[in-house]
N, C-alpha and C positions, 0 to 999 in steps of 0.2 A: 843257692848251692848248699848242699849239705856237707858239713865237715865232721859229722858225727862218725865215731868208729862203728864197726860192724855190730858189736854187742848192743850199742845204743839203738841202732836202727832196727835190730831184731826185737828189742824191748818195745819199741814204738809199734811194730806190727803186732806183737803179742798182746798189747794193751788195746787192741781194736783200733789201731792207728791213732792212739792218744786219747780216744774217747773215754776210756775207763778212768783216767786221772782227772777228767773235768777240765774246764776252761775258765779263764777270767774274761770278763767283758770290760773293754776300755773304750772311752770316748774322749776325744781331745787330749789324749795323753793321761787321762785320769781313770784309775780302776773304779768301776762302779759295782760289780757283782761277780759272784762265782757261779758257774753252771755245774751242778753236781747231779748224781743219781741218773746217769744216762740209761734210757730204756728205748730199745728199737721199737718204733711205733708203726711205721709203715715203710714200704720199700723206699730206701734212701733217706728216710727221716728219723731223727732221734729226738726224743723228748727229754728235756733237762729240767731240774728244779732250779729256780732263780733264787739266789741268796745275796741280797744287796749287802754291800760292805758296811753300810750304816743306815740308820732310819731317818737321817736328816732329809729335809724337804728338797734340797738341791740335788742330792744323789738320786732320790726317787724320781724327781722330775726329769733329770737327764736320762735316767734309765728307761722310763716308761713314756717318754715324749712321743715315741713312735709305736704304733701297733705291729710294725713289721721291721725287724732288724736286718740291716744289710750293710755291707762294706761300701765305701770307705769310711762311712760315718762311725761304724762300730768296728773295733778290732778285737779279735778273739785270740788269747794267748793260752797255750797249754800250761796246766798247773805243774807238770812234772818235767817237761822238756822245754828247752829254750827256743821254741818255735811259735809262730803266730800264723793265723789263717786270714786271708783277706777275701776269700770267696764265700765265707759263711753267710747264711741268710735264713730267715724264718719268722713266722708270726708269733707274737706273744699271746698266751692264752688270756682269756677274759678275767681269770682269777688273779692275774699278775704274779703268779707263783711258779709258772711253768712256761717254757718256750719250746716250740718245735723247730729244730734246726736241720739244715741240709748243707752239704759241702763242708762240714766242720770235722776235718780229719787231717792227719799228716801223712804224706806219701813219701817215704824215704826211697832213694834210688838204690838198686842192687845190681851188682855185676852177675855174670852167668854163674860163677862158682859160689857166690854168696847166696844165690837162689837155691842151689842144690843144698847148701848148708842149712838154710832156713827150712826147706822142705823136710830134711832129715830131722831137724830139731823138733818140728811140729809133730812129725810122725812118732818120734820117740815119746813125746809128751801125751800122745793119744788124742790129739785135737783133730 
């Protein structure tokens, strides 16, 4: 359940549903990496740069143990908003520097009048 105010929910949508701020990759409660530089790659897929939090062997091993990331083993937390995504999944590139992710976004709920307000705000911004 979202307890965010309307302005926060609008900022989530305006940031491409949280994608523009990037994500943290966590496993077993431990932060392993940051996903940055989102690029829309294919329909529904976004490519991110993987930046490990350290170069220690245990972090690298935990991060790249699997060639395909999916929940619940991996948790993806947004870098700007206090939300996490449990449906995220995607293959790690062979270069170990990028990952293609799907379902990695935040969907805030809006009421009828909030949708009108959001449409008006986007229209004024020229989006």
